[in-house]
N, CA and C of each residue as an Amber inpcrd file, in Angstrom:
protein
   360
  55.1330000  15.4210000   7.3750000  54.4600000  16.4150000   6.6200000
  54.1410000  15.9580000   5.1420000  52.9230000  16.0810000   4.6880000
  52.7270000  15.3810000   3.3400000  53.2670000  16.1280000   2.2140000
  53.2970000  17.4530000   2.2890000  54.1150000  18.2540000   1.2580000
  54.3220000  19.6780000   1.7830000  55.2820000  20.2280000   1.4040000
  55.6450000  21.5760000   1.8040000  55.2600000  22.6050000   0.6620000
  55.3150000  22.1570000  -0.5810000  54.8340000  22.8830000  -1.7930000
  54.1180000  22.0250000  -2.5570000  53.4110000  22.7700000  -3.5890000
  52.7420000  21.9130000  -4.6370000  53.7140000  21.8190000  -5.9130000
  53.4000000  20.9570000  -6.7230000  54.2990000  20.8840000  -8.0580000
  54.2930000  21.8520000  -9.0240000  53.5490000  22.8360000  -8.8060000
  53.3930000  23.9410000  -9.6050000  53.9440000  25.2870000  -9.0890000
  54.4760000  25.2240000  -7.9110000  54.8750000  26.6420000  -7.3920000
  56.4390000  26.7380000  -7.1850000  57.2910000  25.8460000  -7.3970000
  58.5910000  25.9200000  -7.0970000  59.2280000  26.7180000  -8.3160000
  60.1950000  27.7020000  -7.9440000  60.7460000  28.6550000  -9.0580000
  62.3730000  28.6200000  -8.6130000  62.9680000  29.4080000  -9.3360000
  64.4880000  29.4230000  -9.1240000  64.7190000  30.3430000  -7.7510000
  63.9610000  30.9190000  -7.2940000  63.7960000  31.7140000  -5.9140000
  63.9360000  30.6560000  -4.7700000  63.4820000  29.3640000  -5.0320000
  63.4400000  28.4390000  -4.1480000  64.7520000  27.4810000  -4.0360000
  65.9650000  27.8540000  -4.8820000  66.9240000  27.1190000  -5.0840000
  67.7660000  26.9050000  -3.7240000  68.1580000  25.6540000  -3.5200000
  68.8010000  25.0960000  -2.2910000  67.8650000  24.9230000  -0.9930000
  66.4860000  25.0020000  -1.2140000  65.5790000  24.8120000  -0.1560000
  65.2770000  23.2960000  -0.1170000  65.1160000  22.7330000   1.0410000
  64.6440000  21.3120000   1.1690000  63.1290000  21.3750000   1.0270000
  62.5280000  20.5800000   0.3190000  61.0380000  20.5490000   0.0140000
  60.5960000  18.9870000   0.1240000  59.2980000  18.9200000   0.2820000
  58.6010000  17.6130000   0.1740000  57.4770000  17.8230000  -0.7800000
  57.3600000  16.9580000  -1.6390000  56.3210000  17.0620000  -2.7940000
  55.5810000  15.6810000  -2.7440000  54.3350000  15.7380000  -3.2500000
  53.6980000  14.4860000  -3.2590000  52.8690000  14.5930000  -4.6320000
  52.5510000  13.4160000  -5.4580000  51.6960000  13.4590000  -6.4120000
  51.8810000  12.1340000  -7.2660000  51.5200000  12.3520000  -8.6640000
  51.5560000  11.1280000  -9.5550000  52.7350000  11.3590000 -10.4790000
  53.1680000  10.0010000 -10.8700000  54.2980000   9.9660000 -11.6760000
  53.7250000  10.1460000 -13.1240000  54.2690000  11.2310000 -13.7090000
  53.5960000  11.5800000 -15.1320000  54.4890000  10.9040000 -16.1610000
  55.8960000  10.9290000 -16.0200000  56.6360000  10.2180000 -17.0610000
  58.1620000   9.8490000 -16.2660000  58.6410000   8.8650000 -16.8010000
  59.9260000   8.3880000 -16.1980000  61.0400000   8.3280000 -17.4800000
  62.0830000   8.7820000 -17.1840000  63.2600000   8.7430000 -18.2370000
  64.4900000   8.2640000 -17.5580000  64.7920000   6.9820000 -17.9040000
  65.8590000   6.1940000 -17.2340000  67.0730000   6.1690000 -18.0540000
  68.2880000   6.8370000 -17.8510000  69.5340000   6.8250000 -18.7970000
  70.4760000   5.8810000 -18.0420000  70.0130000   5.1060000 -17.0160000
  70.9630000   4.1090000 -16.4120000  71.6890000   4.8040000 -15.1880000
  72.4420000   5.8400000 -15.3810000  73.0040000   6.4890000 -14.3880000
  72.3530000   7.8430000 -13.7240000  71.2720000   8.2230000 -14.4500000
  70.4750000   9.2410000 -14.0600000  68.9570000   8.8480000 -14.4130000
  68.0830000   9.2970000 -13.5890000  66.5420000   9.1180000 -13.6990000
  65.9110000  10.3500000 -13.5620000  65.1150000  10.8350000 -14.4780000
  64.2470000  11.9380000 -14.3360000  62.8030000  11.4130000 -14.2190000
  62.1010000  12.1330000 -13.3180000  60.8460000  11.8230000 -13.1600000
  60.0000000  13.0060000 -13.1830000  58.8840000  13.1630000 -14.1030000
  58.0180000  14.1980000 -13.9280000  56.9110000  13.9460000 -12.8540000
  56.8750000  14.7120000 -11.9080000  55.8660000  14.5770000 -10.8770000
  54.7490000  15.6480000 -10.9960000  53.4480000  15.2720000 -11.0190000
  52.3220000  15.9950000 -11.2470000  51.2810000  15.9330000 -10.0120000
  50.7620000  17.1970000  -9.7540000  49.6040000  17.2100000  -8.9560000
  48.5740000  18.1710000  -9.6490000  47.4950000  18.5710000  -9.0140000
  46.4470000  19.2840000  -9.6840000  47.1570000  20.8370000  -9.8420000
  48.2070000  21.0550000  -9.4900000  48.8390000  22.4640000  -9.5980000
  49.9180000  22.5850000 -10.5270000  50.3990000  21.5590000 -11.1450000
  51.4710000  21.5300000 -12.0480000  52.4010000  20.3670000 -12.1370000
  53.5720000  20.5730000 -12.6180000  54.5370000  19.4400000 -12.8900000
  56.0110000  20.0270000 -12.4860000  56.6430000  19.1020000 -11.6070000
  57.8390000  19.4240000 -11.2950000  58.8330000  18.2440000 -11.7150000
  60.0780000  18.4560000 -12.0870000  60.9010000  17.5260000 -12.5650000
  61.7020000  17.0380000 -11.3200000  61.9120000  15.8140000 -11.2310000
  62.6900000  15.1320000 -10.2560000  63.8930000  14.4890000 -10.8470000
  65.1130000  14.5080000 -10.0300000  66.3170000  13.9800000 -10.5480000
  66.8610000  13.0600000  -9.6530000  67.1010000  11.7420000 -10.0150000
  67.8280000  10.8340000  -9.2540000  69.1330000  10.5020000  -9.9190000
  70.4190000  10.8750000  -9.2380000  71.6370000  10.7840000  -9.9250000
  72.3760000   9.7310000  -9.0980000  72.8340000   8.8540000  -9.8220000
  73.5940000   7.6410000  -9.2920000  74.7230000   8.1510000  -8.5190000
  75.4140000   9.2590000  -8.6690000  76.4860000   9.6950000  -7.8960000
  76.1190000  10.6760000  -6.6910000  74.9440000  11.1430000  -6.8020000
  74.5150000  11.9730000  -5.6480000  73.1700000  11.5540000  -4.8780000
  72.6400000  10.5240000  -5.1520000  71.4340000   9.9550000  -4.6340000
  71.6690000   8.6650000  -3.9210000  71.2530000   8.5260000  -2.6900000
  71.5780000   7.3200000  -1.9940000  71.1520000   6.0960000  -2.7910000
  71.9760000   5.0460000  -2.7050000  71.9240000   3.8710000  -3.6680000
  70.5730000   3.2650000  -3.5950000  69.8690000   3.1640000  -2.2060000
  68.5480000   2.5410000  -1.9300000  67.5130000   3.3940000  -2.6440000
  67.7690000   4.6880000  -2.5680000  66.6720000   5.6460000  -3.2120000
  66.8150000   5.4780000  -4.6340000  67.9170000   5.4000000  -5.2120000
  68.1460000   5.2430000  -6.6530000  67.5360000   3.9610000  -7.1020000
  67.6930000   2.8790000  -6.4550000  67.2540000   1.7010000  -6.8290000
  65.7300000   1.6180000  -6.8030000  65.1000000   2.2310000  -5.8420000
  63.5760000   2.4450000  -5.6860000  63.1360000   3.1590000  -6.8070000
  63.6880000   4.2320000  -7.2970000  63.4440000   5.0120000  -8.4030000
  63.2890000   4.1660000  -9.7650000  64.1850000   3.3920000  -9.7870000
  64.1890000   2.3510000 -11.1090000  62.7890000   1.6560000 -11.1750000
  62.0410000   1.4580000 -10.1670000  60.8880000   0.6380000 -10.1100000
  59.5350000   1.5220000 -10.4290000  59.7470000   2.9180000 -10.5150000
  58.5880000   3.6030000 -10.6020000  58.0180000   3.5660000 -12.0890000
  56.7240000   3.6870000 -12.1260000  56.0480000   3.7290000 -13.5410000
  54.8890000   4.7820000 -13.5630000  54.3180000   4.9130000 -14.6990000
  53.2140000   6.0210000 -14.7970000  52.0710000   5.7930000 -13.7940000
  51.7490000   6.9040000 -13.1710000  50.5310000   6.9390000 -12.2880000
  50.7620000   6.3390000 -10.9310000  52.0310000   5.9500000 -10.5830000
  52.4230000   5.6140000  -9.2030000  52.1470000   6.9780000  -8.4760000
  51.8610000   6.8130000  -7.1150000  51.6830000   7.9810000  -6.4120000
  52.8780000   7.8940000  -5.3930000  53.6330000   9.0410000  -5.3570000
  54.8820000   8.9810000  -4.4480000  54.8730000  10.3340000  -3.6760000
  55.7560000  10.2290000  -2.6190000  56.1520000  11.4050000  -1.9120000
  57.6220000  11.4220000  -1.9280000  58.2710000  12.4990000  -2.1370000
  59.6780000  12.8090000  -2.2150000  59.9540000  13.9470000  -1.1220000
  61.3150000  13.8410000  -0.7890000  61.9870000  14.8340000  -0.1580000
  63.2950000  15.1180000  -0.9750000  63.7030000  16.3180000  -1.1240000
  64.8780000  16.6960000  -1.8870000  65.2800000  18.1000000  -1.8140000
  66.0960000  18.5760000  -2.5870000  66.7490000  19.9090000  -2.6010000
  66.3410000  20.4780000  -3.9700000  65.9240000  21.7060000  -4.0020000
  65.5780000  22.4980000  -5.2190000  66.9670000  22.9420000  -5.8530000
  67.1320000  22.4900000  -7.1080000  68.4770000  22.8510000  -7.7400000
  68.0480000  23.5150000  -9.1360000  69.0630000  24.2840000  -9.6760000
  68.8390000  24.7410000 -11.0420000  68.9880000  23.7230000 -12.1600000
  68.1980000  23.7240000 -13.1460000  68.1190000  22.7100000 -14.1820000
  69.3230000  23.1700000 -15.0780000  70.0580000  22.2040000 -15.6510000
  70.9870000  22.5040000 -16.6570000  70.5650000  22.9730000 -17.8160000
  69.3740000  22.4620000 -18.1660000  68.7630000  22.8560000 -19.5650000
  67.1650000  23.1800000 -19.1500000  66.9580000  24.4300000 -19.1160000
  65.6150000  24.8930000 -18.6930000  64.5820000  24.5980000 -19.7360000
  63.3540000  24.3710000 -19.1160000  62.1780000  23.9620000 -20.0930000
  61.2170000  25.0250000 -20.0350000  61.1800000  25.8130000 -20.9270000
  60.2440000  26.9630000 -21.0480000  58.8350000  26.6420000 -21.1090000
  58.5270000  25.4070000 -21.4690000  57.1770000  24.9000000 -21.5870000
  56.3960000  24.8360000 -20.2610000  57.0150000  24.7690000 -19.0590000
  56.2930000  24.6700000 -17.9030000  56.7970000  25.7130000 -16.9040000
  56.0260000  26.2400000 -16.0520000  56.4310000  27.2630000 -15.0480000
  57.5010000  26.8770000 -14.2020000  57.7360000  25.5250000 -13.9080000
  58.6770000  25.2290000 -12.9690000  59.9630000  24.7450000 -13.7670000
  60.0860000  25.2420000 -14.9030000  61.0520000  24.5920000 -15.8960000
  62.4960000  25.0570000 -15.5830000  62.6470000  25.9420000 -14.7040000
  64.0740000  26.3180000 -14.3960000  64.6670000  25.5260000 -13.1650000
  63.8440000  24.8000000 -12.5160000  64.3170000  24.0490000 -11.3520000
  63.9540000  22.4260000 -11.5500000  64.7110000  21.7560000 -10.7310000
  64.2630000  20.3020000 -10.5290000  64.6190000  19.9610000  -9.0510000
  64.1250000  18.8220000  -8.5860000  64.4520000  18.4500000  -7.2870000
  65.4350000  17.2790000  -7.3440000  66.6170000  17.5140000  -6.5380000
  67.5420000  16.3130000  -6.2580000  66.9690000  15.5730000  -5.2170000
  66.5190000  14.3230000  -5.4820000  65.6670000  13.5800000  -4.5870000
  66.7280000  12.8210000  -3.3840000  66.3580000  12.9410000  -2.1230000
  67.0480000  12.3100000  -1.1320000  66.2230000  11.2460000  -0.6090000
  64.9180000  11.3520000  -0.5000000  63.9580000  10.4100000   0.0890000
  62.8710000  10.1530000  -0.8080000  62.4490000   8.8070000  -0.9510000
  61.3550000   8.3870000  -1.9300000  60.4180000   7.4690000  -1.2680000
  59.1730000   7.8480000  -1.0400000  58.1730000   6.9380000  -0.4410000
  57.0890000   6.6000000  -1.7690000  56.9660000   5.3080000  -1.8590000
  55.7560000   4.9010000  -2.7900000  54.5460000   4.8450000  -2.0730000
  53.6880000   5.7920000  -2.3020000  52.3850000   5.7320000  -1.6320000
  51.2700000   4.7830000  -2.0700000  51.4650000   4.6250000  -3.3800000
  50.4730000   3.7120000  -4.0400000  51.1430000   3.3320000  -5.3460000
  51.1190000   1.9340000  -5.6980000  51.5320000   1.4620000  -7.1250000
  50.3030000   1.4280000  -7.9410000  50.5040000   1.8710000  -9.2360000
  49.2870000   1.8290000 -10.2410000  49.5650000   0.9250000 -11.4080000
  48.4880000   0.1350000 -11.5550000  48.5900000  -0.5330000 -12.8720000
  48.8050000   0.4750000 -13.9260000  49.5110000   0.1010000 -15.0370000
  49.5110000   0.9560000 -16.1820000  48.2180000   1.1680000 -16.8330000
  47.9110000   2.4640000 -16.8540000  46.6980000   2.8210000 -17.4990000
  46.6610000   2.5710000 -18.9810000  45.5040000   2.2150000 -19.6240000
  45.5810000   2.0660000 -21.0750000  45.5370000   3.1060000 -21.9230000
  45.8540000   4.5630000 -21.3960000  45.9660000   5.6630000 -22.1600000
  46.7700000   6.6500000 -21.1990000  47.2920000   7.7520000 -21.7450000
  48.0250000   8.6590000 -20.8900000  46.9850000   9.7010000 -20.3570000
  47.3260000  10.0050000 -19.2870000  46.5510000  11.0490000 -18.6480000
  47.2400000  12.4830000 -18.6530000  46.9570000  13.1980000 -19.6740000
  47.5060000  14.4820000 -19.9300000  46.4630000  15.4220000 -20.4290000
  46.9090000  16.6950000 -20.4100000  45.8100000  17.7890000 -20.9900000
  45.7470000  17.6330000 -22.4800000  46.8070000  17.4150000 -23.1640000
  46.5430000  17.2930000 -24.5340000  46.8310000  15.8890000 -25.1390000
  45.6800000  15.1600000 -25.2020000  45.8650000  13.7840000 -25.6370000
  44.6980000  13.4970000 -26.4400000  44.9300000  12.4120000 -27.2720000
  43.8120000  11.9950000 -28.0800000  43.3290000  10.7660000 -27.4150000
  43.5720000  10.4300000 -26.3620000  43.2070000   9.2100000 -25.7030000
  43.6270000   7.9500000 -26.1850000  44.5970000   7.9700000 -27.2050000
  45.1910000   6.8490000 -27.9560000  46.1690000   6.2520000 -27.0040000
């Protein structure tokens, strides 16, 4: 299955559900022991989390290689975020990733692809 939900529809009511999402990597934040990825599609953004203690080692290592605009598919569990983000509709949840498939690697674009950007 390509996806069970879009990146803009998951809410706290989906907590503990197994989901499959697909989309583009918007942003990657790597703290060494934890990696957060903002995954986007045409419907919104969902935050993914790769936790060194809870994520399979091979999946965690693959997550380290992700960069902006890579196209990925993930499977994981919807969990409540420790710190909610009121700026996005999906800001109360994140996906604890259990499987990661790189569908297409992207060359780093010369500018960010976001709604609010100056093209710089």
